[in-house]
C-alpha positions in Angstrom: 143.5 88.0 52.7 142.3 91.3 51.4 144.2 92.3 48.3 142.1 94.5 46.1 145.2 95.4 44.1 145.6 96.1 40.5 148.3 93.8 39.4 148.6 94.5 35.7 152.1 93.7 34.5 154.8 96.2 33.5 155.2 97.1 29.8 157.7 94.6 28.3 160.2 97.4 27.7 160.2 98.5 31.3 160.7 94.9 32.5 163.6 94.5 30.2 165.2 97.7 31.3 164.7 97.2 35.0 166.1 93.6 34.7 169.2 94.9 32.8 169.8 98.0 34.8 169.0 97.1 38.4 169.4 94.2 40.7 167.9 93.8 44.2 170.1 96.7 45.5 169.9 98.9 42.5 173.4 98.1 41.2 174.0 98.0 37.5 174.0 94.5 36.0 176.7 93.4 33.5 175.6 94.1 29.9 177.1 93.1 26.5 178.9 96.5 26.3 180.4 96.2 29.8 181.5 92.7 29.0 183.2 93.9 25.8 184.8 96.8 27.7 186.4 94.3 30.1 188.4 92.9 27.2 190.0 96.3 26.4 192.8 98.2 28.2 191.7 100.1 31.3 192.4 103.4 29.7 189.9 102.7 27.0 187.1 101.4 29.3 184.2 103.8 29.9 184.2 105.4 33.4 181.7 104.3 36.0 180.0 107.7 35.7 179.6 107.2 31.9 178.2 103.7 32.3 175.8 104.9 35.0 174.6 107.8 32.8 174.1 105.4 29.9 172.0 103.0 32.1 169.9 105.9 33.4 169.3 107.2 29.9 168.3 103.7 28.8 165.9 103.2 31.7 164.2 106.6 31.2 163.9 106.1 27.5 162.0 102.8 28.0 159.2 104.3 30.1 156.0 105.6 28.5 156.3 109.4 29.0 152.5 109.6 29.2 152.3 107.2 32.1 152.4 108.3 35.7 155.8 106.6 36.1 157.0 108.5 33.0 155.8 111.8 34.4 157.4 111.2 37.8 160.7 110.3 36.1 160.6 113.3 33.8 159.8 115.7 36.8 162.4 114.1 39.0 159.9 114.2 41.9 156.9 112.4 43.2 154.1 114.2 45.0 153.1 112.1 48.1 150.1 113.0 50.2 150.6 112.8 54.0 149.1 114.0 57.3 151.0 116.2 59.7 148.7 115.1 62.6 148.4 111.3 62.5 151.1 110.1 65.0 152.7 107.5 65.0 152.0 107.0 61.3 152.7 110.5 60.1 153.5 113.7 61.8 155.5 116.9 61.4 158.5 117.6 63.6 159.2 121.1 65.0 161.8 121.7 62.3 159.1 121.1 59.6 160.3 117.6 58.5 157.8 114.8 58.2 158.2 111.7 60.3 156.4 108.5 61.3 155.9 105.0 60.0 154.1 106.1 56.8 156.6 108.8 56.0 159.7 106.7 56.7 158.2 104.0 54.5 157.7 106.5 51.7 161.3 107.8 52.0 162.6 104.2 51.6 160.2 103.4 48.8 161.3 106.5 46.8 165.0 105.6 47.4 164.4 102.2 45.9 162.3 103.6 43.1 165.1 105.9 42.2 167.4 102.9 41.9 165.0 101.1 39.8 164.5 103.9 37.2 168.1 105.0 37.3 167.4 108.6 38.3 167.1 110.4 41.7 163.5 111.1 42.5 162.7 113.7 45.2 159.6 113.7 47.4 157.2 116.6 47.3 155.0 116.3 50.4 151.4 117.3 50.0 148.8 117.6 52.9 145.3 117.4 51.4 142.4 116.5 53.7 141.6 112.8 54.0 138.1 113.1 52.4 139.8 114.5 49.2 142.3 111.7 49.1 139.8 108.9 49.5 137.4 110.5 47.0 139.8 110.0 44.0 139.8 112.5 41.1 143.1 114.1 42.3 143.7 116.1 39.1 147.4 115.7 39.5 147.6 117.6 42.8 149.4 114.6 44.3 150.6 111.4 42.6 150.2 108.8 45.4 148.9 108.3 48.9 151.3 106.6 51.3 149.2 107.4 54.3 147.6 104.3 55.9 144.7 103.9 53.5 142.7 100.8 54.3 141.6 98.8 51.3 137.8 98.8 51.0 135.4 97.9 48.2 134.3 101.5 47.8 137.8 103.0 47.6 138.9 100.4 45.1 136.3 102.0 42.7 138.2 105.3 42.6 141.8 104.4 43.5 144.2 101.6 42.5 146.0 99.8 45.3 149.5 98.5 45.6 150.2 95.3 47.5 149.5 95.8 51.3 152.4 97.1 53.4 150.7 96.5 56.7 147.5 95.5 58.4 145.3 97.7 60.5 142.6 97.2 63.0 140.0 99.4 64.6 139.2 99.9 68.3 136.9 101.9 70.6 138.1 104.2 73.3 136.2 106.0 76.0 137.1 109.0 78.2 139.4 107.8 81.0 136.7 108.5 83.7 133.9 106.7 81.8 132.2 103.7 83.4 131.7 101.9 80.1 133.6 98.6 79.8 132.2 97.1 76.6 131.0 98.0 73.2 127.5 96.7 74.0 127.1 99.4 76.6 127.4 102.0 73.8 124.1 101.0 72.1 121.1 103.3 71.9 122.1 106.7 70.7 125.5 107.3 72.3 127.8 110.0 70.9 130.9 109.0 68.9 133.8 111.0 67.5 135.6 109.6 64.4 137.9 110.9 61.6 136.0 112.0 58.5 135.8 109.7 55.6 137.5 106.9 57.6 136.7 103.2 57.8 135.7 103.9 61.4 133.0 106.3 60.3 131.8 103.8 57.8 131.7 101.1 60.4 129.5 103.2 62.6 127.3 104.2 59.7 126.9 100.6 58.5 128.6 101.3 55.1 132.0 99.6 55.6 132.6 97.0 52.9 135.7 94.8 53.5 136.5 91.2 52.9 137.7 90.3 56.4 134.8 88.4 58.0 135.9 89.3 61.6 133.9 92.5 61.7 132.0 93.2 64.9 128.5 94.8 64.7 128.5 98.6 65.4 126.6 100.1 68.3 123.0 100.9 67.5 121.7 104.4 66.7 125.2 106.0 66.9 125.3 109.8 67.0 128.5 110.5 65.0 130.7 113.6 65.0 133.4 113.6 62.3 136.6 115.6 62.7 139.4 115.8 60.0 141.5 113.0 61.6 141.2 110.3 64.3 143.8 112.1 66.4 141.7 115.2 66.5 139.0 113.3 68.4 141.4 112.5 71.2 142.7 116.0 71.2 139.1 117.3 71.4 138.4 115.2 74.5 141.7 116.5 76.0 140.4 120.1 75.4 137.1 119.4 77.1 134.7 118.2 74.4 132.3 115.4 75.5 131.8 112.2 73.6 130.7 108.8 74.9 133.4 107.1 72.7 136.0 107.5 70.0 136.4 104.9 67.2 139.8 105.0 65.6 143.0 103.1 64.7 143.9 100.7 67.4 147.6 101.4 67.3 147.0 105.2 67.2 144.8 105.0 70.2 147.4 102.9 72.1 150.0 105.5 71.2 147.8 108.3 72.6 147.2 106.3 75.8 151.0 105.9 76.2 151.4 109.6 75.8 149.1 110.2 78.7 146.0 111.5 76.9 142.7 111.1 78.9 141.3 108.0 77.1 141.0 104.3 77.8 140.7 101.6 75.0 138.0 99.0 75.6 139.2 95.4 75.9 138.2 92.9 73.3 139.0 91.8 69.7 139.5 94.4 67.0 136.2 95.8 65.6 137.6 94.9 62.2 141.0 94.2 60.4 141.9 95.5 57.0 144.8 95.5 54.6 146.6 98.9 54.2 148.2 100.0 50.9 149.5 102.8 48.8 146.9 104.3 46.6 146.9 105.9 43.1 144.2 107.8 41.4 142.2 105.8 38.8 141.4 109.0 37.0 145.0 110.1 36.7 147.7 109.1 34.1 148.0 105.4 33.4 149.5 103.9 36.6 150.1 100.2 35.7 153.8 100.5 35.2 154.3 102.4 38.5 152.1 100.0 40.4 154.1 97.0 39.1 157.4 98.6 40.3 155.9 99.6 43.6 154.5 96.0 44.1 158.0 94.7 43.7 159.4 97.3 46.1 156.8 96.5 48.8 157.5 92.8 48.4 161.2 93.4 48.8 160.7 95.5 51.9 158.6 92.7 53.5 161.2 90.1 52.5 164.2 92.0 53.8 162.6 93.0 57.1 162.6 96.8 56.4 158.9 97.2 57.0 159.0 95.2 60.2 161.9 97.3 61.5 160.1 100.6 60.7 156.9 99.2 62.3 158.8 98.3 65.5 160.5 101.7 65.6 157.3 103.8 65.2 154.4 101.5 66.4 156.3 99.4 68.9 155.0 96.2 67.4 155.1 94.4 64.0 151.9 95.2 62.1 153.3 94.0 58.7 151.9 90.4 59.0 148.2 89.8 58.6 146.7 88.7 61.9 145.9 85.0 61.7 147.6 84.8 58.3 
């Protein structure tokens, strides 16, 4: 299983505060002071609001203000990179709101993060290009990527990964009227469209480094055109551009076929399978404490079925369990 995650533990103080101030659902746990209050008349007991405020203050005070978690808590918001054109994982509705599997996951994660730290954290959506996200060196323009980033050896050199929240696979599609039936027919200088800086581009170029051994060989002498996202390749074919094939996310291609776009996915096993995880910039503020909290949240969302439900809602199948795992 591909888990190139950075699993450094929380600072002791953060662990103690999170253990004291939150349970699995974020409710305050009994403390010595609340136990003592229960021995006094009701009129003398602190109000729920006062107790909650005290818990929030204690949680915030325990976090290193120079860490990424500390900066997020102090700001009361977290800047999350997303893509308005990557349906069904992320897309923008006509009213301007962000939707999709990744964005719904982000909303739930931030809700639980708010409970853990004892303060409401808002989401500030950012829409940088994918090549900038995967390059690292974000300079604080966004705090985290919750945007279907596959874990690769190269990316792990510039970003830190949280535990995987789902598992992805690649596929090859051809125009609906193409006679091609197999990947082997695409050898010898055929034209391909892919999303820029994606694992699919790396697969075609022979630079993809992943742990999963089930990686098919790429077609030989591929002539590659890179567009900003996978979806734009299908949209380009729809508008009349000519490519012999598109290499992209298997679930995204299936979604586009179901929407009636003029492509056909080739039969056969996935060209590769990868773990997908939230990413944080290695060159940013210290992120160990935030990663530790996020690891716990992702594990909770796997265990309670939340990720599976979101996957079924948006992708129409459960992609949260590693194939063959």
